[in-house]
C-alpha positions in Angstrom: -31.8 45.1 255.2 -28.7 43.3 256.6 -25.4 42.6 255.0 -23.7 39.2 255.0 -19.9 39.1 255.3 -17.6 36.5 256.8 -16.7 36.7 260.4 -13.2 35.5 260.1 -10.5 37.6 258.4 -9.1 34.6 256.5 -12.6 34.0 255.0 -13.5 37.6 253.9 -12.2 37.3 250.3 -13.8 33.8 250.1 -17.2 35.0 251.2 -17.1 37.9 248.8 -16.4 35.5 246.0 -19.3 33.3 247.2 -21.7 36.2 247.2 -20.8 37.3 243.6 -21.0 33.6 242.5 -24.4 33.1 244.2 -26.1 35.8 242.1 -25.1 34.0 238.9 -25.4 30.4 240.2 -28.9 30.6 241.5 -30.1 31.5 238.1 -29.3 27.9 237.1 -32.4 25.8 237.8 -30.5 22.5 238.2 -28.2 24.1 240.9 -31.2 25.8 242.6 -32.9 22.4 242.7 -29.9 20.8 244.3 -29.6 23.6 246.9 -33.3 23.3 247.8 -33.1 19.6 248.3 -29.7 19.6 250.2 -30.6 22.6 252.4 -34.1 21.2 253.2 -32.6 17.9 254.3 -29.9 19.6 256.4 -32.5 21.8 258.1 -34.7 18.7 258.8 -31.7 16.8 260.2 -31.7 19.4 263.0 -35.5 20.3 263.2 -36.4 16.7 263.8 -34.6 16.9 267.1 -37.4 19.4 268.1 -40.1 17.1 266.6 -40.8 19.0 263.4 -39.6 19.5 259.9 -40.1 21.6 256.7 -41.4 20.6 253.3 -41.0 23.8 251.3 -37.9 25.8 252.3 -39.1 29.2 251.1 -42.7 28.8 252.4 -42.1 27.2 255.8 -39.7 29.8 257.1 -41.9 32.8 256.1 -43.5 33.3 259.6 -40.0 33.0 261.2 -41.1 30.5 263.8 -39.3 27.4 262.4 -36.3 29.6 261.5 -36.0 30.7 265.1 -36.4 27.1 266.2 -33.7 25.9 263.8 -31.3 28.4 265.2 -32.1 27.4 268.8 -31.4 23.7 267.9 -28.1 24.2 266.1 -26.8 26.8 268.6 -28.1 25.3 271.8 -29.2 28.8 272.9 -32.6 30.4 273.5 -33.7 33.2 271.2 -36.2 36.0 272.1 -39.8 35.0 272.5 -41.5 34.8 269.0 -44.6 36.7 268.0 -47.6 34.3 267.6 -49.7 36.6 265.5 -50.5 35.9 261.8 -50.1 39.4 260.5 -47.2 40.4 258.3 -45.7 42.6 260.9 -45.5 39.6 263.4 -43.7 37.5 260.7 -41.2 40.3 259.9 -40.5 40.7 263.7 -39.8 37.0 264.1 -37.5 36.9 261.0 -35.7 40.0 262.3 -35.1 38.3 265.6 -33.6 35.3 263.8 -31.4 37.6 261.6 -30.3 39.6 264.7 -29.2 36.3 266.3 -27.2 35.4 263.3 -25.5 38.8 263.3 -24.8 38.4 267.0 -22.7 35.3 266.1 -20.3 37.5 264.1 -21.9 37.1 260.7 -22.4 40.2 258.5 -25.4 39.6 256.2 -25.3 41.0 252.7 -28.5 41.6 250.6 -30.8 39.6 252.9 -33.8 41.3 254.5 -36.7 40.1 256.7 -39.3 41.3 254.1 -37.7 39.1 251.4 -37.8 36.0 253.6 -41.5 36.8 254.6 -42.3 37.2 250.9 -40.9 33.8 250.1 -38.0 35.0 248.0 -36.3 31.6 247.2 -33.0 33.1 246.2 -32.7 35.1 249.5 -34.0 32.2 251.6 -31.4 29.8 250.1 -28.7 32.4 250.7 -29.7 32.8 254.3 -29.7 29.1 254.9 -26.2 28.8 253.3 -25.0 31.5 255.6 -26.3 29.5 258.6 -24.6 26.3 257.3 -21.3 28.2 256.9 -21.5 29.6 260.4 -22.7 26.6 262.3 -21.5 23.6 260.2 -18.4 24.6 258.4 -16.7 27.6 260.1 -15.2 25.6 263.0 -13.6 23.0 260.7 -9.8 23.4 261.1 -7.0 21.2 259.6 -3.4 22.3 260.0 -4.2 26.0 260.6 -6.7 26.2 257.7 -10.3 26.8 258.2 -13.8 26.7 256.6 -13.8 25.6 253.0 -10.0 25.0 252.7 -10.0 23.1 256.0 -12.8 20.9 254.8 -11.2 20.3 251.4 -7.8 19.4 253.1 -9.6 17.0 255.4 -11.2 15.2 252.4 -7.9 15.1 250.6 -6.1 13.6 253.6 -8.8 11.0 254.2 -9.0 9.9 250.5 -5.2 10.0 249.8 -4.8 6.2 250.1 -7.4 5.7 247.4 -5.7 6.0 244.0 -8.9 6.4 242.0 -10.0 9.3 244.1 -8.7 12.8 243.5 -10.5 15.5 245.5 -9.6 19.0 244.2 -12.9 20.8 244.6 -16.5 20.5 245.8 -18.2 19.9 242.5 -16.9 17.6 239.7 -14.5 15.7 242.1 -17.6 14.1 243.6 -19.6 13.1 240.5 -18.4 9.5 240.3 -19.4 8.9 243.9 -16.1 7.3 244.9 -15.2 10.3 247.1 -18.2 9.7 249.3 -17.5 5.9 249.4 -13.9 6.5 250.3 -14.8 8.7 253.3 -17.1 6.1 254.6 -14.6 3.2 253.9 -11.7 5.1 255.5 -13.6 5.4 258.9 -16.0 2.4 258.7 -14.5 -0.1 256.3 -17.0 -2.8 257.3 -19.9 -0.8 255.8 -18.7 -0.8 252.1 -16.9 -3.3 250.0 -14.8 -0.7 248.3 -13.0 -3.1 246.0 -16.2 -3.9 244.1 -16.9 -0.2 243.2 -16.2 1.0 239.6 -15.4 4.5 238.6 -17.6 4.1 235.4 -20.7 3.4 237.5 -21.4 6.7 239.4 -25.1 5.9 240.0 -24.3 2.8 242.0 -21.5 4.5 243.9 -23.6 7.5 244.9 -26.6 5.5 245.9 -24.4 3.1 247.9 -22.8 6.0 249.8 -26.1 7.9 250.4 -28.0 4.8 251.6 -25.1 3.6 253.9 -24.8 7.2 255.3 -28.5 7.4 256.0 -28.8 3.9 257.5 -25.6 3.7 259.6 -24.2 7.2 260.1 -27.5 9.1 260.7 -26.7 11.4 257.8 -30.0 12.2 256.0 -30.2 11.8 252.2 -29.7 15.3 251.0 -29.4 14.6 247.3 -30.3 11.9 244.8 -27.7 10.3 242.6 -29.5 11.7 239.6 -29.1 15.2 240.9 -25.3 14.9 240.7 -24.9 12.7 237.7 -27.4 14.7 235.7 -25.5 18.0 235.8 -22.2 18.9 234.2 -21.1 20.6 237.4 -22.9 19.8 240.7 -23.7 22.7 243.0 -20.7 23.5 245.2 -22.8 24.6 248.2 -24.9 21.5 248.1 -21.8 19.2 248.0 -20.1 21.2 250.8 -23.2 20.9 253.0 -23.4 17.2 252.4 -19.7 16.6 252.9 -19.7 18.7 256.2 -22.2 16.2 257.5 -19.7 13.4 256.9 -17.0 15.5 258.6 -19.1 15.9 261.8 -20.2 12.3 261.7 -16.5 11.2 261.7 -15.2 13.9 264.0 -14.6 11.3 266.7 -11.6 10.1 264.7 -10.0 13.5 264.9 -8.0 12.6 267.9 -6.1 9.9 266.0 -5.6 12.3 263.1 -4.2 15.0 265.5 -1.7 12.4 266.9 -0.7 11.4 263.4 -0.2 15.0 262.5 2.1 15.5 265.4 4.2 12.5 264.4 4.3 13.7 260.8 5.5 17.1 262.0 8.2 15.6 264.1 9.3 13.1 261.4 9.3 15.9 258.8 11.6 18.0 261.0 13.9 15.0 261.5 14.0 14.2 257.7 14.7 17.8 256.9 17.6 17.9 259.4 19.0 14.7 258.0 18.9 16.1 254.5 20.7 19.3 255.8 23.3 17.1 257.4 23.9 15.2 254.2 24.1 18.5 252.2 26.6 19.9 254.7 28.8 16.7 254.5 28.8 16.8 250.7 29.5 20.5 250.5 32.3 20.3 253.1 33.9 17.3 251.3 33.8 19.1 247.9 35.3 22.3 249.4 38.1 20.4 251.2 38.9 18.4 248.1 39.2 21.7 246.1 41.5 23.1 248.8 43.6 19.9 248.7 44.0 20.1 245.0 44.7 23.9 244.9 47.4 24.2 247.6 50.1 22.2 245.8 49.5 24.4 242.7 50.0 27.5 244.7 53.1 26.1 246.5 54.8 25.2 243.3 57.5 27.9 242.9 59.4 26.2 240.0 60.3 29.2 237.7 60.0 29.1 234.0 62.7 29.9 231.5 60.8 32.4 229.4 58.8 35.6 229.9 55.9 34.1 227.9 55.7 31.1 230.2 55.8 33.2 233.4 53.2 35.6 231.9 50.9 32.6 231.4 51.5 31.6 235.1 50.4 35.1 236.1 47.3 34.9 233.8 46.4 31.6 235.4 46.7 33.1 238.9 44.6 36.0 237.8 41.9 33.6 236.6 42.1 31.7 239.9 41.6 34.9 241.9 38.8 36.3 239.8 37.0 33.2 238.5 37.8 30.1 240.6 38.3 31.4 244.1 35.3 33.8 244.5 32.7 30.9 244.1 34.6 28.9 246.7 34.5 31.9 249.1 30.7 31.9 248.6 30.6 28.2 249.2 32.6 28.5 252.4 30.3 31.3 253.6 27.2 29.3 252.7 28.6 26.3 254.4 29.0 28.2 257.7 25.5 29.7 257.3 24.0 26.2 256.6 25.8 24.8 259.6 24.6 27.6 261.9 21.0 27.3 260.6 21.1 23.5 261.1 22.3 23.8 264.7 19.6 26.4 265.3 16.9 24.1 264.0 18.3 21.2 266.0 18.2 23.3 269.2 14.7 24.6 268.4 13.4 21.0 267.9 15.2 19.7 271.0 17.6 17.6 268.9 21.3 17.1 269.9 23.8 19.3 268.1 25.1 18.1 264.8 28.7 16.9 264.8 30.1 16.6 261.3 32.4 13.7 260.3 36.0 13.8 261.5 37.9 16.3 259.5 34.8 18.2 258.3 34.1 20.5 261.2 33.8 24.2 260.4 37.1 24.7 262.2 38.7 22.0 259.9 37.4 23.9 256.9 38.7 27.2 258.4 42.1 25.5 259.0 42.2 24.2 255.4 41.2 27.7 254.1 43.9 29.2 256.2 46.5 26.8 254.7 45.1 27.9 251.2 45.5 31.6 252.1 49.0 30.8 253.4 50.0 29.1 250.2 48.4 31.9 248.1 50.2 34.6 250.1 53.3 35.7 248.3 52.5 33.7 245.1 51.7 36.7 243.0 54.7 38.6 244.4 56.9 35.6 243.5 55.4 35.6 239.9 56.1 39.4 239.5 59.6 39.0 240.9 60.3 36.1 238.5 59.0 38.2 235.6 61.2 41.1 236.7 64.1 38.6 236.9 63.5 37.2 233.5 63.2 40.7 232.0 66.5 41.6 233.6 68.0 38.4 232.3 66.8 39.0 228.8 68.2 42.5 228.9 71.6 41.3 230.2 71.7 38.4 227.7 71.2 40.8 224.8 73.8 43.2 226.2 76.2 40.3 226.5 75.6 39.2 222.9 76.1 42.8 221.6 79.4 43.4 223.5 80.7 39.9 222.7 79.9 40.4 219.0 81.7 43.8 219.0 84.7 42.4 220.7 84.9 39.3 218.5 84.7 41.6 215.5 87.5 43.7 216.9 89.8 40.7 217.6 89.2 39.2 214.2 92.6 38.9 212.5 94.5 40.2 215.5 96.3 36.9 216.3 97.5 36.5 212.7 98.7 40.1 212.7 100.7 39.6 216.0 102.2 36.4 214.7 103.6 37.9 211.6 107.4 38.1 211.1 107.3 41.0 208.6 109.8 42.9 210.7 112.5 40.5 209.7 112.8 41.6 206.1 111.5 45.1 206.5 113.6 48.2 206.0 114.6 50.5 208.8 111.7 52.8 208.2 109.4 49.8 208.0 110.7 48.6 211.3 110.1 52.0 212.9 106.7 51.9 211.4 106.0 48.5 212.7 107.1 49.5 216.2 104.9 52.5 216.3 102.0 50.5 214.9 102.5 48.0 217.6 102.5 50.7 220.2 99.2 52.0 218.8 97.9 48.4 219.0 98.9 48.1 222.6 97.0 51.4 223.3 94.0 50.0 221.5 94.3 46.7 223.4 94.3 48.5 226.7 91.3 50.5 225.6 89.4 47.2 225.0 90.2 45.9 228.5 87.1 47.5 229.9 84.9 45.8 227.4 86.3 42.4 228.2 85.8 43.1 231.9 82.2 44.2 231.2 81.6 41.0 229.2 82.9 38.8 232.1 80.9 40.8 234.7 77.7 40.4 232.7 78.3 36.6 232.3 78.9 36.4 236.1 75.6 38.2 236.8 73.7 35.9 234.4 75.1 32.9 236.3 74.1 34.5 239.7 70.5 35.1 238.3 70.2 31.4 237.1 70.0 32.3 233.4 68.7 29.2 231.6 71.2 29.4 228.8 74.2 30.0 231.1 76.3 27.2 229.7 76.5 28.8 226.2 77.1 32.2 227.8 79.9 30.8 229.9 81.5 29.0 227.0 81.5 32.1 224.8 82.8 34.2 227.7 85.6 31.6 228.3 86.6 31.7 224.6 86.8 35.5 224.7 88.9 35.5 227.9 91.2 32.8 226.6 91.6 34.7 223.4 92.2 37.9 225.4 95.0 36.3 227.4 96.5 34.9 224.2 96.4 38.4 222.6 98.1 39.8 225.7 100.9 37.2 225.5 101.4 37.6 221.7 101.4 41.4 222.1 104.1 41.2 224.7 106.1 38.8 222.6 105.9 41.0 219.4 106.7 44.1 221.4 109.9 42.5 222.7 110.9 41.5 219.2 110.3 45.0 217.8 112.2 46.6 220.7 115.2 44.4 219.9 115.3 45.9 216.5 114.3 49.4 217.6 117.9 50.5 217.6 117.9 49.6 213.9 115.1 52.0 213.2 115.9 55.7 212.7 113.2 57.6 211.1 109.6 57.7 211.1 107.0 60.1 209.9 105.9 61.7 213.2 102.8 62.9 211.6 101.7 59.4 210.7 102.4 58.4 214.3 100.5 61.4 215.7 97.6 60.7 213.4 97.6 57.1 214.6 97.8 58.0 218.2 95.0 60.6 218.0 92.8 58.7 215.6 92.8 55.4 217.6 91.3 56.8 220.8 88.9 59.0 218.9 87.9 56.0 216.8 87.5 54.0 220.1 85.4 56.9 221.5 83.2 56.9 218.4 82.8 53.1 218.7 81.9 53.4 222.4 79.5 56.3 221.5 77.8 54.2 218.8 77.6 51.3 221.2 76.1 53.5 223.9 73.6 55.1 221.5 72.5 51.7 220.3 72.5 50.2 223.8 69.0 49.0 224.9 67.7 50.3 228.2 65.0 49.4 230.7 63.4 51.8 233.2 60.4 51.7 235.5 60.0 55.3 236.6 59.9 58.9 235.3 63.0 59.6 237.3 65.0 56.8 235.7 64.1 58.0 232.1 64.9 61.5 233.1 68.3 60.4 234.3 68.9 58.7 231.0 67.8 61.8 229.1 70.1 64.0 231.2 73.0 61.8 230.5 72.2 61.9 226.8 72.0 65.7 226.8 75.4 65.8 228.5 76.8 63.5 225.8 75.3 65.8 223.1 77.0 68.7 224.8 80.4 67.0 224.2 79.8 66.7 220.4 81.3 70.2 219.5 84.6 69.3 221.3 84.6 65.9 219.6 84.1 67.6 216.2 87.1 69.8 216.9 89.1 66.7 217.7 87.9 65.1 214.4 88.9 68.2 212.4 92.3 68.2 214.2 92.8 64.6 213.2 91.8 65.3 209.7 94.1 68.3 209.7 97.0 65.9 210.5 96.1 63.8 207.5 95.9 66.9 205.4 99.3 68.0 206.6 100.8 64.6 205.7 99.3 65.0 202.2 100.8 68.4 202.0 104.3 67.2 203.0 104.1 64.3 200.5 103.1 66.8 197.8 105.7 69.3 198.9 108.6 67.0 199.2 107.5 64.4 196.6 107.7 61.6 199.1 107.2 58.1 197.5 104.6 56.5 199.8 104.3 52.8 199.4 100.9 52.0 200.9 98.9 53.6 203.7 99.8 54.8 207.2 101.9 52.1 208.7 100.8 53.0 212.2 97.1 52.5 211.9 94.4 51.0 209.8 92.2 54.0 210.5 91.8 56.4 207.6 90.0 59.7 207.3 87.1 58.1 205.4 86.5 55.7 208.3 86.6 58.5 210.8 84.1 60.5 208.8 81.9 57.5 208.3 81.8 56.7 212.0 81.3 60.4 212.8 78.3 60.5 210.4 77.0 57.3 212.0 77.3 58.9 215.5 75.4 62.0 214.3 72.7 59.7 212.7 72.3 57.7 215.9 71.8 60.8 218.1 68.3 61.8 216.9 67.3 58.1 216.9 68.4 58.0 220.6 66.4 61.2 221.2 63.3 59.6 219.7 63.7 56.4 221.8 64.0 58.5 225.0 61.0 60.6 224.1 58.9 57.5 223.4 60.1 55.9 226.7 59.3 59.1 228.5 55.8 59.1 227.1 55.4 55.4 228.2 56.5 56.3 231.7 54.1 59.2 231.8 51.3 56.8 230.9 52.5 54.4 233.6 52.4 57.3 236.1 48.9 58.1 235.0 47.9 54.5 235.6 49.5 54.5 239.0 47.6 57.7 240.0 44.4 56.4 238.5 44.6 53.1 240.5 45.8 55.0 243.7 42.8 57.5 243.5 40.3 54.6 243.4 42.2 52.4 245.9 42.5 55.3 248.4 38.8 55.7 248.3 37.7 52.1 248.2 40.1 50.9 251.0 38.8 53.3 253.7 35.2 52.7 252.5 35.5 49.0 253.1 37.1 49.6 256.5 34.3 52.0 257.4 31.6 49.5 256.3 33.3 46.8 258.4 33.3 49.0 261.4 29.7 50.1 260.8 28.6 46.4 260.5 30.3 45.7 263.8 28.4 48.6 265.4 25.1 47.4 263.9 25.6 43.8 265.1 26.2 45.1 268.6 23.4 47.7 268.9 20.2 46.6 267.1 17.2 48.9 267.1 13.6 48.0 266.2 12.1 44.6 265.6 14.2 41.7 264.2 12.2 42.1 260.9 13.2 45.8 260.8 16.8 44.9 261.6 16.7 42.2 258.9 15.3 44.6 256.3 17.8 47.2 257.3 20.7 44.8 257.0 19.5 43.4 253.6 19.2 47.0 252.3 22.7 47.6 253.7 23.9 44.4 252.0 22.4 45.6 248.7 24.2 48.9 249.1 27.4 46.9 249.5 26.7 44.7 246.5 25.9 47.7 244.4 29.4 48.9 245.2 30.8 45.9 243.3 31.2 47.8 239.9 33.8 50.0 241.5 35.7 46.9 242.7 35.5 45.5 239.1 36.7 48.9 237.7 39.7 48.8 240.1 40.4 45.2 239.0 40.5 46.5 235.4 42.9 49.3 236.3 45.1 46.7 238.2 45.2 44.5 235.1 46.3 47.5 233.0 49.1 48.2 235.6 50.3 44.6 235.5 50.1 44.5 231.7 52.3 47.6 231.6 54.8 45.8 233.9 54.4 48.4 236.7 55.8 46.9 239.9 55.4 49.7 242.5 53.1 52.6 243.3 54.2 55.3 245.6 50.8 57.0 245.6 49.0 54.5 247.7 49.6 51.9 250.4 46.7 49.7 249.1 47.4 46.8 246.8 44.8 44.9 244.8 45.2 42.0 247.2 44.4 44.3 250.2 41.2 45.4 248.4 40.2 41.8 247.4 40.7 40.5 250.9 38.8 43.4 252.5 36.0 43.1 250.0 35.6 39.3 250.6 35.7 39.9 254.4 33.0 42.6 254.1 30.7 40.3 252.1 31.2 37.5 254.5 30.6 39.7 257.6 27.3 41.1 256.3 26.1 37.6 255.3 27.0 36.3 258.7 25.2 39.2 260.5 22.1 38.7 258.4 22.2 34.9 259.2 22.4 35.7 262.9 19.3 37.9 262.7 17.5 35.2 260.7 18.4 32.6 263.3 17.1 35.0 266.0 13.8 35.2 264.1 13.6 31.4 264.0 14.3 31.3 267.8 11.8 34.1 268.6 9.0 32.5 266.5 9.7 29.0 267.8 9.9 30.0 271.4 7.4 32.9 271.5 9.9 35.5 272.6 8.7 39.1 272.6 10.6 42.0 271.2 11.0 43.4 274.8 12.6 40.1 275.9 14.9 40.2 272.9 15.9 43.7 273.8 16.6 42.6 277.4 18.6 39.7 276.2 20.7 42.0 273.9 21.2 44.5 276.8 22.4 41.8 279.1 24.7 40.3 276.5 26.2 43.6 275.5 26.8 44.4 279.2 28.9 41.3 279.8 30.5 41.4 276.3 33.4 43.5 277.7 35.5 43.3 274.6 32.6 44.5 272.4 33.3 41.7 270.0 29.8 40.3 269.8 31.0 37.1 271.6 31.2 36.4 275.3 34.1 34.2 276.6 33.3 31.5 279.2 34.2 33.7 282.2 32.0 36.6 281.0 29.1 34.1 280.4 29.5 32.6 283.9 29.4 36.1 285.4 26.3 36.8 283.5 24.6 33.6 284.7 25.5 34.4 288.3 24.1 37.9 287.9 20.7 36.5 286.9 20.5 34.1 289.9 22.1 30.9 288.8 24.0 29.0 291.5 26.7 27.4 289.5 29.1 24.6 290.4 31.8 23.4 288.0 29.7 20.5 286.8 26.6 22.5 286.2 28.5 25.2 284.4 30.2 22.6 282.2 26.8 21.1 281.4 25.5 24.6 280.4 28.6 25.3 278.3 28.1 22.0 276.4 24.6 23.3 275.4 25.6 26.8 274.3 29.0 25.8 273.0 28.6 22.3 271.5 31.8 22.7 269.4 33.9 23.6 272.5 35.2 26.8 271.0 35.3 28.5 274.5 32.9 31.3 273.5 29.2 32.0 273.5 27.4 33.8 270.6 24.3 35.9 271.1 22.2 33.3 269.3 23.3 30.6 271.7 22.7 33.0 274.6 19.0 33.6 273.7 18.5 29.9 273.0 19.6 29.1 276.5 17.8 31.9 278.3 14.5 31.1 276.6 14.7 27.3 276.2 12.9 26.6 279.6 9.8 28.5 278.4 9.8 27.2 274.8 6.8 25.1 273.6 8.6 22.4 271.7 7.9 18.8 271.1 9.4 16.2 273.4 10.1 12.5 273.3 7.3 11.9 275.8 4.8 13.8 273.6 5.8 11.9 270.5 5.6 8.6 272.4 2.0 9.5 273.6 1.0 10.3 270.0 2.2 6.9 268.8 0.3 5.3 271.7 -2.9 6.9 270.4 -2.3 5.5 266.9 -1.5 2.1 268.4 -4.8 2.0 270.4 -3.1 2.3 273.8 -0.8 -0.7 273.0 2.9 -0.7 274.0 3.7 -1.5 270.4 2.5 -0.5 266.9 1.9 -2.5 263.7 3.0 -1.6 260.2 -0.7 -1.6 259.0 -1.5 1.1 261.7 1.4 3.2 260.5 0.3 2.9 256.9 -3.3 3.8 257.7 -2.6 6.9 259.8 0.6 8.3 258.3 1.6 9.4 254.8 3.3 6.6 252.9 6.8 8.1 252.9 6.8 8.8 256.7 5.2 5.4 257.5 8.1 3.8 255.5 10.6 6.0 257.4 9.2 4.8 260.8 9.1 1.1 259.7 12.7 1.2 258.5 14.0 2.7 261.8 11.8 1.1 264.4 13.3 -1.9 266.3 11.1 -5.0 266.8 9.1 -4.9 270.0 10.3 -7.6 272.5 7.9 -7.0 275.4 5.8 -9.8 277.0 2.7 -8.7 275.1 4.6 -8.7 271.7 2.8 -10.1 268.6 4.4 -10.9 265.2 5.3 -7.7 263.3 5.1 -5.6 266.5 7.4 -2.4 266.4 8.9 -0.6 269.3 7.8 3.1 269.0 9.1 4.0 272.5 12.8 3.5 271.7 12.2 5.2 268.3 10.7 8.3 270.0 13.6 8.7 272.4 16.1 8.2 269.6 14.5 11.1 267.7 15.6 13.5 270.5 19.1 12.0 271.0 18.2 10.2 274.1 19.2 6.8 272.5 20.6 5.6 269.2 18.2 5.7 266.2 
């Protein structure tokens, strides 16, 4: 027993499926009948060349003689001498010789033995004949790198494509209406069949027409009757394949034209694909440049807002731009460069001239535009944060100005009226003395308020210098205070002079009242200053600043015992006055004439100071906690940034080393780089986490971080450069794979090219400058003049950047041995389709090429103007040279 298995690796699975299907299929009597008839006719088409035939396929091959004769006819070789005896052993010997010959042709037989053939086993005999048909009639069919069944099916689909009512998808029901057979004949011999009169609903006529014409004019025996196909729901696939293969071999003479058409289709497909890539590049470049054009003015607009809320919104908009709008554009820019490099590689591999984008849309133009964008972006976030800090400072100063102004205005209320009184004119001597002392106390109070007025003026000046939006109202209020202060000074001086004139008239005054007034006034002023300081708002940004405020507050609290002693001493003066009044029965008309301050006011303000101290304590504690949290955020960000920053730098350096020293095959390198890329992309959550921490820092209005030198902008730029670098490195390896596959470069040659490139890449940058490249060419034997070197540089550096990449280097070093299409080859292919004419007609293009590529040629071919021109003649020669940049298309 021998086993049958396909001889070609591509067909192994197919043959296994055929074997399993055969065991079920041959149980169907209708299919078995079709196979008997088809296989018998096929065998007789070859046996008649030797002057014999068979009538019964399982009976006539039993002695092995006609089986050996059939193999000799179809192979053209001589088999071993057959046994002429009539005994069973002689028949088995002959059949074994035939089976051995089949095996010698690379066929592995399955479940077929000589004894079964000798015994007339119909199932095994049909299986053996099908194996012979596959090996000698179908195996060698090849269409566009397919073979056997797929190749035969593709050939049928190609030939019947122009016939809209024919749809060949298989070798059974697609042939039932007979139009497929008629289309094959009409495509190659249109004069034999009037295809326009055929109807899809008349399969009997169609099949009989095809079979009769094939038998009469094409020497294809009638292998089936129309009833065999129409009368079954699904015709036998092997019978149809056998019949169709006879048509293939009958029309094999037309294969030369088909090969020529395939070459043209391939060339045109490459050209169409390249044109589409060029259009895609132009559109993507235009869109990216337009986005850059719109974005730069926005980033360059440094017009500040008047409110914190508006500036915070600007910062939020910028954060959205950096996180949402810019990253896709970074990807688009990277993809644009990758597409441009891939397009240039494909153009070089197909012998096309380099692609030159429209003016202003070169990669260098996009890089310049991107550089302008980065320049506009640089410093924008810092400006925003400085503006927020400025507005925060302005709000603080404005509030402080309003508080001090309100306190001062409250203090000056009624002072002008008091200074303008003429009460001293009708007062008694004691009253005059009292008025004089009271005025002296007022002057002391006035001097004490000088600092507050100066502070108000200084704050107003600072608000003006910082361009506070409401400066006019601040200036107006400050001017009113200063004018009033000057008026108070003048009126005070005038009243003092008036009192001094009458001082000689004053004799007595209660020294205790005066002492009380003198001590109570500064103490009251101290209490007011303390209350003002305790209620003063503060803004800090570091632990040290809040600790400084806390220290100052503790020092203030340490002065409270001494202040309390002063308060008690002042109250003691008042008690002494009361004692004197009580002791000496003094008739006091009114209150202390030297001051409006009374003990109740002193006690009330003292209580207020004591009440404000714990409130200030709580405010400082809360601010200290906030600064501790800010410090925690700083350290949290710094810990991550100090790890991520060096990690990005290390990855950048490692990619540089990988791009310079590649080990293993390009596929291994590509796999390694993609795994490396995945490991980098997997690191993205840490970047996102750092972004989150950075957002918390900005929301907390933290403006510096002494724990790290890395800013979020450093990390973002490094991350974007890392992603771009690994994508570019992978693209370089992919282009090297394209070059290697297109030009047949071995791994050893690639390694040699890499070694040579690295040797002359003295800067270890992955790019040779022109001088290094020239030295490299001289070292390998090139005799270079200036013109020749300029020509070579125009090939390897079409953009005139003054440098040579490794991809351009291997393209140049391997281009002379590359098997690529040329303009002469395409021109020769068109000449085959044109029947050796110097021009081609539109009908010939439509007949031999797919419709879309035929239309492509007709739209771009110029009219032929030679002496042998006919109406409608097209010039395929100028079209062929234009495809390769040798003329204008």
